[in-house]
N, C-alpha and C positions, 0 to 999 in steps of 0.2 A: 537744459535738456528738454526733449519733446515729451511725448506721452509715455514712453517706456522708461520706467525708473527702476524696474526690477532687473538686476544683472543676469539672474538665471534665465529669465524670459528672453533677454537679449541674446544670450548664448544659444538658447533653443532656436530662436529665429535664424541666427547665423548658421547653425548646423542644418536646419531645414532648407535654407537657401542653397547651401553647398550640396546637399543631397539632390535638390531639384536640378542644379547645374550638372551634377555628375550623371543623372539619369538622361540628360540631353547631350551627353558626350562632350562637356566642356573640358578644356585642357588645363593642366597645372593649377588646380583649385587650392587656394590657401585661405585660412582663416587666421586673422591676426587680432589679438587682444591689445587694444591701443589706449585703454582707459587711462593709463598713467602718463601717456605722451600727449594727449589732446582732450579737449572737452567736447569735440564735435561728435564723437561716437565712442562706444565701448568696443565694438568689433568692426573690422573690415573683412569682407569676403571678396576675394580677388580671383578672377578666372579669365580664360581666353577662349575665344571661338576662332575657327579657322578662316572664316569669311564674314563679310558684312551681314549676310543673310543669317549665319549662325549666331553672330553676336546679338542681333535683334531677337532671334528665336530663343536664345538662352535667357535674355532679360524678360521676354514674355512668359517663359516657363516659370521663372522665379515668381513673377507677379501673380500668375495663375495659381500655382501651388500654394503659395502663402495666402492668397485671396480665398481659397477654399476653406481655410481655417479662420477667416475673418480678419486676417492681417493685411492691411492696406498700406502702401507706401505713402509717406507724407508728400513726396515729390519724386519725379523721374526727370532726368536730364539726358540729352543725347539720343533719345529714341529715334529710330529711323536712319540715323547717320551711319551706324554700323562700325564706328571706330572705338567709341567708348560710351557705354550706357551706365548711368549711375542711378541705382534705386535707393532712395533714402527712407529707411525704416526707423528714423529717429536715432536709436542707439546702435543701429546696424546699418552700415553703408555697404551695398553690394556693387562692386565694380566689374563690369564685363567689357573686356577689351578685344580688339583684334591684335594679332601678334606684334605689329609695328608699334601701335600705341602703347601696348603693355611694356615693350622694351624701352620706348622713349620715356614714359613716365616713371617706370621702375618703382612702383609703390613699395614693393618689398624692401628695397634698399632704403628708400626715404623713411620708412617706418620700421627700420631694422631693430630698433629698441623694443618694439612690440613683441609680445609672446605669441609664438605660433601655436595654435590649438590643433591637436591631432585630428585629422580627418582622413579616413581611409576611402579612397576612390575605388569603385568597383573595376575589376579588370575586364577588358573586352572579351 
């Protein structure tokens, strides 16, 4: 594992990432606890944007909001392409998709054995 060893801290980061995504109007935000299915992360945060521009803006917002608290991603993949951006916070992986990529990769089905963590998105 990377620098995040504390599972509560990882959950807090996942929830903060989901909140940042929600505030920027991401669609269908899910938090999955995948610790028992994989060693790559404790949590996946999955969300969708409606366009390439929004996908990039959503990823930027997560990076910005977490960065304000001194939480920096170890790695970012896919930035600028607008189809799938992955922000790697060691124990938390934030996936921001466009609708087509989200349907194609279907991470929720792939990681269906993971436990979904409740997250209440705000209503419009």
